[in-house]
C-alpha positions in Angstrom: 159.5 81.7 138.3 158.8 82.2 134.6 155.1 83.0 134.9 155.2 84.7 138.2 154.6 88.2 136.9 151.6 87.0 134.8 150.1 85.2 137.8 150.2 88.4 139.8 148.7 90.4 136.9 145.8 87.9 136.6 145.3 88.0 140.4 145.3 91.8 140.4 142.9 92.1 137.4 140.5 89.5 138.7 140.4 91.3 142.1 139.7 94.6 140.4 137.1 93.2 138.1 135.2 91.7 141.1 135.1 95.0 142.8 133.7 96.6 139.6 131.2 93.8 138.9 129.7 93.3 142.4 128.7 97.0 142.9 127.3 97.2 139.4 125.2 94.1 140.0 123.9 95.7 143.3 122.8 98.7 141.2 121.3 96.7 138.3 119.7 93.8 140.2 118.8 95.4 143.6 118.3 99.0 142.6 121.3 100.3 144.6 120.2 98.5 147.8 122.1 95.6 149.4 120.8 92.2 148.5 118.4 90.6 151.1 120.0 88.5 153.7 118.6 85.3 155.3 120.4 85.6 158.6 118.6 88.1 160.8 121.6 89.9 162.2 123.1 90.3 158.7 119.7 91.5 157.5 119.6 94.2 160.2 123.1 95.3 159.3 122.4 95.8 155.6 119.1 97.4 156.3 120.9 99.9 158.6 123.4 100.6 155.8 120.6 101.1 153.3 118.5 103.3 155.6 121.3 105.9 156.0 120.9 106.8 152.3 124.6 107.4 151.8 126.6 104.4 153.0 125.6 102.0 150.2 126.1 104.6 147.4 129.4 105.6 149.0 130.6 102.0 149.2 129.5 101.4 145.6 131.4 104.4 144.4 134.5 103.5 146.3 134.4 99.9 145.2 134.0 100.8 141.5 136.7 103.5 141.6 139.1 101.2 143.5 138.4 98.3 141.2 139.2 100.5 138.2 142.5 101.6 139.7 143.5 98.1 140.6 143.2 97.1 136.9 146.4 99.1 136.2 149.7 98.2 137.8 150.7 101.8 138.2 147.6 102.7 140.2 146.9 99.4 142.0 148.4 100.6 145.3 145.9 103.4 145.4 143.0 101.0 144.8 144.3 98.7 147.5 144.3 101.7 150.0 140.8 102.6 149.0 139.6 99.0 149.4 141.2 98.4 152.8 138.1 99.3 154.9 135.5 97.8 152.6 137.4 94.5 152.5 137.7 94.5 156.3 134.0 95.2 156.5 133.1 92.4 154.1 135.3 89.9 156.0 133.8 90.9 159.3 130.2 90.8 157.9 130.7 87.2 156.7 132.7 86.0 159.7 130.5 87.4 162.5 127.1 87.9 160.9 126.6 85.2 158.3 129.2 82.8 159.6 130.3 82.1 156.1 134.0 81.8 157.0 135.3 80.7 153.7 133.7 83.5 151.7 134.7 86.0 154.4 138.3 84.8 154.3 138.9 84.9 150.5 138.8 88.7 150.3 141.2 89.7 153.1 143.7 86.9 152.1 143.6 88.0 148.4 143.9 91.6 149.5 146.8 90.8 151.8 148.6 89.0 149.0 148.2 91.9 146.6 149.3 94.4 149.3 152.4 92.2 149.9 153.1 92.4 146.2 153.1 96.2 146.4 154.9 96.4 149.7 157.8 98.4 148.3 155.4 101.1 147.1 153.6 101.2 150.4 157.0 101.5 152.2 157.4 104.9 150.6 154.5 106.2 152.6 156.3 105.7 155.9 159.9 106.2 155.0 161.8 108.9 156.9 163.2 111.8 154.8 165.8 114.1 156.1 164.5 117.3 157.6 165.6 120.6 156.5 165.7 122.4 153.1 165.7 120.2 150.1 168.9 120.1 148.0 168.9 122.5 145.0 169.0 120.9 141.6 172.3 121.1 139.7 172.8 124.1 137.5 172.7 123.5 133.8 
């Protein structure tokens, strides 16, 4: 496909920009606290995160850092690794607490597509290497 590479680039950059934009909006609009929820169970969950004093700032830092790394093709796999747990949490939050199945499904599907795109780089994390001393470089 002629435009395939550009489509993947747009998908990657938009994904990264969302994970930069959303935490910044939480800081600007809600003072670093999660936005209020209308569903009681979801409200209890975000209140618990906020009351810890470290979970919400930690998530904000990870999301912004991961979003920045996803903007660049070379570092996108690192950003995907960093966003794995937050994306899973976002999906579970929307599936089980707010019952917003569409919004909860967008992020893990998009994440999985990007992870599939970088599967060759992730494969290096689990490849077997021969044991023993490494070969010496050729003499010059």
